[in-house]
C-alpha positions as CSV (number, residue, x, y, z in Angstrom):
1,X,-37.2,-12.7,0.4
2,X,-36.8,-9.4,-1.3
3,X,-34.4,-8.3,1.5
4,X,-31.9,-10.9,-0.1
5,X,-32.0,-8.8,-3.2
6,X,-30.2,-6.0,-1.2
7,X,-28.1,-8.0,1.2
8,X,-26.3,-10.5,-1.4
9,X,-24.9,-7.5,-3.5
10,X,-23.7,-5.5,-0.4
11,X,-22.1,-8.6,1.0
12,X,-20.4,-9.2,-2.4
13,X,-19.4,-5.4,-2.5
14,X,-18.0,-5.6,1.1
15,X,-16.0,-8.9,0.2
16,X,-14.3,-7.2,-2.7
17,X,-13.5,-4.4,-0.9
18,X,-11.7,-6.4,1.7
19,X,-9.8,-8.3,-0.8
20,X,-9.0,-5.2,-2.6
21,X,-7.5,-3.8,0.4
22,X,-5.8,-7.1,1.4
23,X,-4.3,-7.1,-2.3
24,X,-3.2,-3.6,-1.7
25,X,-1.5,-4.2,1.6
26,X,0.5,-7.0,-0.3
27,X,1.4,-4.9,-3.1
28,X,2.6,-1.9,-0.7
29,X,4.8,-4.2,1.1
30,X,2.7,-4.0,4.5
31,X,3.9,-7.7,5.3
32,X,7.9,-7.5,4.2
33,X,9.6,-7.7,7.5
34,X,7.4,-9.1,10.1
35,X,10.1,-10.2,12.5
36,X,12.0,-6.9,12.4
37,X,8.8,-5.0,13.3
38,X,7.9,-7.7,15.9
39,X,11.3,-7.4,17.8
40,X,11.3,-3.6,17.8
41,X,9.2,-3.3,20.6
42,X,11.6,-5.3,22.7
43,X,14.3,-2.6,22.0
44,X,14.7,-0.9,25.3
45,X,16.1,2.7,24.6
46,X,16.2,3.4,28.4
47,X,19.5,1.4,28.6
48,X,21.7,4.4,27.6
49,X,23.6,6.0,30.6
50,X,22.2,9.3,31.9
51,X,24.6,12.2,31.6
52,X,23.8,14.9,34.1
Protein backbone atom coordinates (compact mmCIF):
# COMPACT_ATOMS: atom_id res chain seq x y z
CA UNK A 1 0.00 0.00 0.00
CA UNK A 2 2.88 2.35 0.68
CA UNK A 3 4.04 1.81 -2.91
CA UNK A 4 1.01 3.81 -4.06
CA UNK A 5 2.45 6.84 -2.28
CA UNK A 6 5.27 6.74 -4.86
CA UNK A 7 3.41 5.51 -7.93
CA UNK A 8 0.53 8.00 -7.92
CA UNK A 9 2.73 11.15 -7.91
CA UNK A 10 5.02 9.61 -10.54
CA UNK A 11 2.02 8.81 -12.76
CA UNK A 12 0.62 12.32 -12.32
CA UNK A 13 4.01 13.86 -13.13
CA UNK A 14 4.44 11.77 -16.28
CA UNK A 15 0.90 12.65 -17.37
CA UNK A 16 1.61 16.35 -16.94
CA UNK A 17 4.87 16.02 -18.88
CA UNK A 18 2.99 14.34 -21.73
CA UNK A 19 0.29 16.99 -21.69
CA UNK A 20 2.93 19.72 -21.67
CA UNK A 21 4.65 18.12 -24.66
CA UNK A 22 1.38 17.93 -26.55
CA UNK A 23 0.54 21.57 -25.84
CA UNK A 24 4.07 22.58 -26.91
CA UNK A 25 3.62 20.67 -30.18
CA UNK A 26 0.32 22.44 -30.83
CA UNK A 27 1.78 25.90 -30.14
CA UNK A 28 4.91 25.32 -32.23
CA UNK A 29 2.90 24.38 -35.34
CA UNK A 30 3.62 20.66 -35.52
CA UNK A 31 0.07 19.92 -36.67
CA UNK A 32 -0.37 22.77 -39.18
CA UNK A 33 -0.10 21.08 -42.60
CA UNK A 34 -0.82 17.38 -42.21
CA UNK A 35 -1.93 16.83 -45.82
CA UNK A 36 1.13 18.45 -47.37
CA UNK A 37 3.50 16.32 -45.34
CA UNK A 38 1.52 13.18 -46.11
CA UNK A 39 1.68 13.80 -49.86
CA UNK A 40 5.37 14.71 -49.93
CA UNK A 41 6.35 11.03 -49.75
CA UNK A 42 4.45 10.45 -53.02
CA UNK A 43 6.48 13.08 -54.89
CA UNK A 44 8.99 11.18 -57.02
CA UNK A 45 12.11 13.15 -57.85
CA UNK A 46 13.43 10.33 -60.05
CA UNK A 47 11.12 11.33 -62.94
CA UNK A 48 13.54 13.98 -64.17
CA UNK A 49 15.37 13.00 -67.37
CA UNK A 50 18.98 12.03 -66.95
CA UNK A 51 21.51 14.26 -68.71
CA UNK A 52 24.77 12.59 -69.65
